[in-house]
N, C-alpha and C positions, 0 to 999 in steps of 0.2 A: 413497630406498627404493623398491624394486620389489616389487610383489605379483603373484604368479602364481595364477590361479584355474582350477580345472577347469571343464568345461562346465556341470556341475550347479550349482556355486556361482555362476557367472556368470549362468546362467538365473534362479536364485532372486533374486539381487541386482537384476538388471534388472527382474524382475517386481515386486519390492518397491518399487523406485524409481519405477516408472511406472504401476502398477496398484493400489497399496494405499492409495487415498484413502478411509480410514474413520477414525472417531474413535480407535480403539485404536492404529492405526499412526501417525496424525497426532500423537497424544500421545507416542508413543515417539520419533518424529522430533524433537519439541520437546525432550524429555528429553536426547536425544543431542547436541543443540545447546546444552545448558546452560540451557534455558528452562523446565525442569520445575517443578512445584509451584505454578504460577500459572494453571492451566487454559488454557494456550496450546496451540493445535493448529497444526501445520505440514504442509501438503499436499506431495505429491511435487513435486520440481523447484524449490521455492522457494529463493531465494538471499537470505540475511539477513546483511547486512554493516553492522549498526548496533549500538551498545552494548546489551547484553542488558537493562540496567536502564532502557532507554528504551522497552520494550514493556510495556504494562500487563497487568492480569489479564483472563482470559477473552477472549482475542484469537484470531481465526482468520486464518491467512495462507494464501491460496489457491494452487492449482496454478500453478507456474512464475512466481510473482510475484517481483519484484526490489526489495529494500529496501536502500538504500546511503547512507552518510554520516550526518550529524547529523539523524536522523529520530526523532521521538517518536510513539508510537501509544498513544492513551488506552485506558483500560479498556473492555471490552465492545464492541470494534470488530471489524469484519469487513473483510478485504482479499480481494477476489474473485480469480479466476484471471487470470493474465497482466497484473497491474497493475505499474506502474513508479513507484516513489517514491524519487527520487534527489536528495539535497541536493548542492549544489556546482555549479560551472560550469567549463568549460574556457575559458581566456582566449586571445584572438587576440593574437599578438605581431607587430607590424608589422616588427620587425627581422628575424624569420625568415620571415614570410609564412605562418605556420600556427598552429594552436591548440596550446596546451600539452597534454602527454600526461597530466597529472594535474589533478584539479580544484583550483581555487584560490579561496579565499574572497574575496568582493568585497562586504563588508557581511554581513548576516545571511542566509545561504543555508539555514538550518535549516528543516525541515518539521515541522509538528505536525498530527497527525490527531486531532481532538477526540474525547473519550470518547463512546462510543455511536454512532460513525459507521459507515457502510457504503459501501465503494468497490465498485461492481459490476464486472463483468468488463472487462478492457482499459482501465482508468482509468490516466491518467498525472497525477501531481502534480509540478509543477516546483519548482525551488529557491526558497526563501523563502516558500512558501505556508503559511498557518496556517488549517486548516479548523476551523470552529466546532464546538460540541457537537452531536452527533446529526445530522450531515449525511448526506444520501443523495446520492451522486455516481453518476449514471446511467451505464450501460455505454458505453464508448468515449469518455467525456469527457476533456478535457485541461484541468486546473485550473491557471491561471496567476496567479490573484489570490486573496488571502485571502477567507474567506467568513464570514457571520454564523452564529450558532447556529440549528439547525433548518432549514437551507437545503436545498432540492432543486436540484442543479446538473446541467446537461446541456449537451452540445455542445462544439465546438472553435472558439475557446476556450470554456470553460464559462461559462455565464451562469446566474443564478438563475432557475429556471422555476417555482418553487413554494416552499412552506414546509410544515413539519410542525407541527401543533398539539401542543405539549408536554403539554397536559392530556388530550387524547383520542387522540393518535397519528394523527389524521386528516390526510391529505395535502390541501393546497390548491394547485391548479395555477393559476398566474397567467393562462395563456391561456384558461382556462375562466371566469375572473373578469373578463376584459377588461382585465387589467393586463399590463405587460411589465416583467419584472425583470432586473436585471443586477448581478453582483458582481465 
């Protein structure tokens, strides 16, 4: 099917897809993707290729983020801009000398983002990772291993650099307490 647009329609569509990052338009985008009625917001450019029933309530999916495969996002979670959460792996085939064109399961490659978590901008979560409840994953982190509840994760590969007190919401940074954490 080919769609022809006049200049005005093209300008309006381009503006909507690239500049309309506000609650009203983000809710409309979610509705158009079949995610309405659960307080889900989808920012411009986000690509969502996961089962709709695996996205919880009150979830925000940020600008140009990519969600693909067997991914579950818990209620009340935030996925910041430019995040990549992709379950599955390409396998190297020694017979051909290259990687498979599609992802192939090799054990449990599913990803779980725990309820109440926040992935800041440019976070990557790799196949098989299970993030605990209410994790803060700092900007630019690459999470390659599963994490405990209330963890603050940072770095490449991500290590636990702190924890969140579930009773007060206070952040406790290990470097300030003379501890070195890793998850």
